[in-house]
N, C-alpha and C positions, 0 to 999 in steps of 0.2 A: 462696881460690877458693870461689865459692858452690856450695852443694850441688846446685842445679839444673844448674849448669854441668857438674859432675862426672857427674851422672846422664845428661845429654844426651850427653856424650862417650862414656860407657859404652854408651848405647843405639846410638850411631853405630857403635862398634866391633863390637857384637854383630850389628847389621844388615848391616854390610859383610861380616862373616864368613859370615853366612847366605846372602847374595846373591852371593858371589864367583864362583859357577859359573853364575849365571843368564845365559842366552843362549849358553852353550857348545854346546848341542845345535842351535842355529840353523844351518841350512845355506844358503849363498848360492844363490839360485835361478838357473837358467840363463835367459838372455834372448837375443833376436835383436838383436845389436848393430848391425845394418844399419838398424834402425828406432829412432827416438827413444824413450826410456823413457817409458812411459805413466803419468805421475804427476799426478793431478788433485787428490787429497786427502791432505794431510800433517798429521801430529801432531808437535809439538815439545814435549817434556816437560822442565820445569824447576821442580819444586815447592819454590820458595824465595820468601819474601815480601819480602826486603830490596830496596830500590831499586837498589843497585849491581848485585846479581846479575841482576835483571830487565833492566837496561840492558845488561849484558854479554851478554844473549841476542840483542840486535839484530843483531849480525854474522851469526850462523847463520841468522836469519830472512831477512836480505837475500841470503845465499848461496843459500838454497832458492828464493827468488823469481828470482834471476838464472839459476839452473839449470833451473827449471821455471816459466817465465813465465805459464803458464795455470793454475797450481795455486791452491787455496784452503788456508789454513793454520789449524788449530786450535792454540791454546796451552794447555797444562796447567800452571798456575802456582799460587801460594799468595798469598793476600791480594789487595788491590785496586789495587796500584801499577801493574800491567800495563796497565790500561785507558788511563790517560793516556800511558804510555810508547809504546804501539803504536797510538794513535788515528789517526795519519796514514798507517798502512800499509794500502794498498788491498787487499792479498792476505789480510789477517787475516780469517777467517770468524767464529770464535768464540774467546772466552777463557774456558776452564773454570777456575774459581777454587776452590781448596781453602781452607777457613777457616784462619786462623793457628793457632788452638788446636783441633785436630781432636777432642779428647775433650769439648770443650764443644759441639761441633756434629756429633756422631757420625753422625746420620742424613744430614746434607748431605754429610759426608765420604764415607760409604759410597756415596751416590747418585752422586757424581761418578765414583768408581772404576767403578761398574757401567756408567755411560754410556760410559766408555772401552772397556769389554769388549764392549758391544753394537754400537758403531759400527764400520764397516769403513773402513780407510784404505789408501792405496797405499804410503805410506812413514811410518815412525815413527822419530823421532830422540830419543835421550836426550841432553839438553844438558849433563850433568855426570857425569864419571867417578865421582865420590864419592857420588852420589845413589843410595841403595838403592831408594828409592821410584821413581826414574826407571827403573832397570833392571827392577823388577817390573812397572811399567806398560807398558814397552816389550814385555816378555815376554808379558803377557796380552792385549795389543792384537791385533786382527784386521788384519794387514797382511802383504802379500807381502814387502815390503822393510823390514828393521829394522836400525837402527844403534844398538847398545847403549851406545856411549860408552866403550869400553874404552881402556886405555892401551896403545899399540903401541910397542914398543921400536924398531922399524925407522923409524917416523916421528920418534921422538925423536932418533934418530941422524942423520936426514936434515935435519930442520928445527930450527934453534937456538931457535925460539920456540914449539915444539910444546906446551910445558907451559902456555902462557897459557890461562886459563880460557875466553876467547872464541875463541881460534884453534883449540884442540884439536877441537871439534866440526866445524869446517869441514874441517880436515885429515882427520878420520875419515870424513866424508861423501865427500870426494874419493877417499879410499882405497877406500871401498866401491864407488863407481862404477867405478873402475879395475879392481877385482876382478871386476866384472860384464863387463868387456871394453871399456868406453868409453875414449876418449882421455883423457890426463892433462889436468887443468885447472891451468895455471900462472899464471892471472890473479892480480892483486893481491887480497889478502884484504879483504873489507869491514870498515869500521871501525864503532865505536859511532856510532849516528845516531838521534836522536829525531825526525828529519824535521820540523823547525820550518817553518812556512809563512811567507809574507811578512808577513801580518798579525801573527803572533806575534812576529816579529823587530821589526816597527815598534812594537808595543806595549811591548816591552822597551826599545827606544831611548827612548821617551817617558818611561818610568819612570826610566831612567838619567839622562836630561837634567835631569829635575826634581830629581834628587839632587845632581848635580855642578855644574850651571849654568855650564859653560864648554866650550870647544872642545878641551880637551886629551884625549889618549888615556887609557885607564883600565886600571889593574892591579887585579884583584879577588882578595882573599884570603878563605879560609874557615878559621877557626882551631879548629874543633871536630872531634872524632873520637871513636870509642868505645874504651873500655878502654886497653890499652897503646899503641894507635896515636895517642893524643892527646898532643901535646907540651905542655909546661908553659907557664905564663904568662910566666915569665922567658925561655924559649926564643922565644916568639912576639914578645914586646916587643923583644928584641934584634934579631930578624929584621925586624920592622916599622920600627924606627928606622933600620936599614941601608937598607931600601927607600927611605925618605924621603930619605936622604942620596944614594943612587946614582941615583934617578930623579925629580929635581925637576920634570921636564917632563911627568910623568904624574900623573893622579889616582890615589890609592890608596884603595879602598873595601873594606868588609868585608860579606860576606853572613853573616847570622846564622842559627843553627839554630833549630829549633822551640822549644828550651828558652830562647831569648832570652839567651844568654850570649856573652861575648866574652873571649877570652884576652888581648886588648890593652885591656881595660876601656873599650870603645866610643870609642877615640881617633879612629878613622877614620869618615868618613861611612859609614852602614850601611843595609841594607835587609833585609827579611824577607818571605817569602811561603810560604803553605801549598800553592800551586799549582806543581807541578813544571814544567809547561810555561811558566808565567810566569817562574819562576826561570831556566829555560834560555834564554828569550827575552832576559832582561836580560844574562845571561852572554855571549850571542852577540854583544853589542855592545861587549864589552871586548877588550882586546888580548891579555891572558893571564890565566889563572885559576891560582891557587896554593893548594894544600891538602895535607893529609896524606891517607893512603889512607882513603877513605870513599865512600859513595854519591854525595855531591854532587860529588866529584872526577870520578866516572864520568859524572854528569849534564853537567858542563862539557865533558868529552870528547865526549859525545853531542850537544852543541850545536855541535860542530865548531869550538870555540874552542881555540887552543893552550893546553894544560894541563900544568902541572908538578906532579907528585905526589911528596911526601916519604914515604919508606918506611924503616922500621927493623925492627919485629918481623915484619911480613908480607913475603912474597916478591914483589918487583917483577917477577920473570920470570913470575909467575902472574897478578898483578893490576894491573900497571903500565898506565897509559894509553898507547895507541900510535896511530900515524897522525897526520895534521893537525899535524905539527911537535911533537907531544907528547913529553915527557920524564919519566922516573922516576929519582929520585935516592935512593940509600941514604945516609941521613944518618949512619949509623954509621961509614962509612969515607970521609967527605968533610967539608968545613967550609964555613962561611958564604961564604968567598971563592969556592969552587967553585960554590955555588948562585947567587951574583950573576952570575958569569961565564956560567952556563947561561942565566939569565934574559935577559941582554944579547944573547946569540946568538939566542934565541928571538924577541925583539922585533925584532932586526935582520933576521932571515930572514923 
């Protein structure tokens, strides 16, 4: 285990212990429930720079838009990925970005925090239960309504999918509004959605057609992942050969990561892009996307393409793709025959 990893884990434990009582003194204000809740300006906090975590924020953003259609939303995130992720969301007003390495950009880091303190919002939502920064920012913000992102045992008992990192903020917001006295919202939860437009989808189709040069439908795989989530070359080669055997009427292509590596040694037609919206546009023209748990898996889900995610070290109940016929499989308690059966069902349905 790397020293930096140990230090980071220790820092997180210390900060969570320090901030565990943040927000406990907040009292839900009384409102006139005969009138719509007057929410015009919203802040959603999710200070994480990873692509997957920012894509996982799109459902709560859509939930806020659905609930308060006249609102404007500020996002407080880290890094620059959020700009292309949310560029087609009309209700996004500003994206306040923390630098990835705050100690190298201390003045900018402090300035963004001060800007949160100075601006007045109607509603502030912490998008991650485990984010100490999210709780602190929610606490210092000037807002009448605050959703701190706590874990609620009653919601966990009521909803089997409450632990999912994208769904929990939605359930928490709905619980908050119910506690104010508003009717329960039993509508279907929004899914990950990068909101591709027709031009982006058409551009993706053109790139895909130039790659495969036939009219067959396409299966896309992504063989890379980080750390223990990454399956071996032997694992991927066995799986790829089985795909060739089981799906002769489909193209099988591989999306490559920025490192330009392939766990199947570039045996399949492949493509690469640094533009996440271009990547999503290409994926949207495929029949199914298959990958281990990683940010590109969530990008495929956000392109509204049926996505199959392979999980073992990470918890699929927290990070699994959902909606749009998506499936998550624990490879530790299943086998390749189970995976092929699932793929066939997804393609048939």
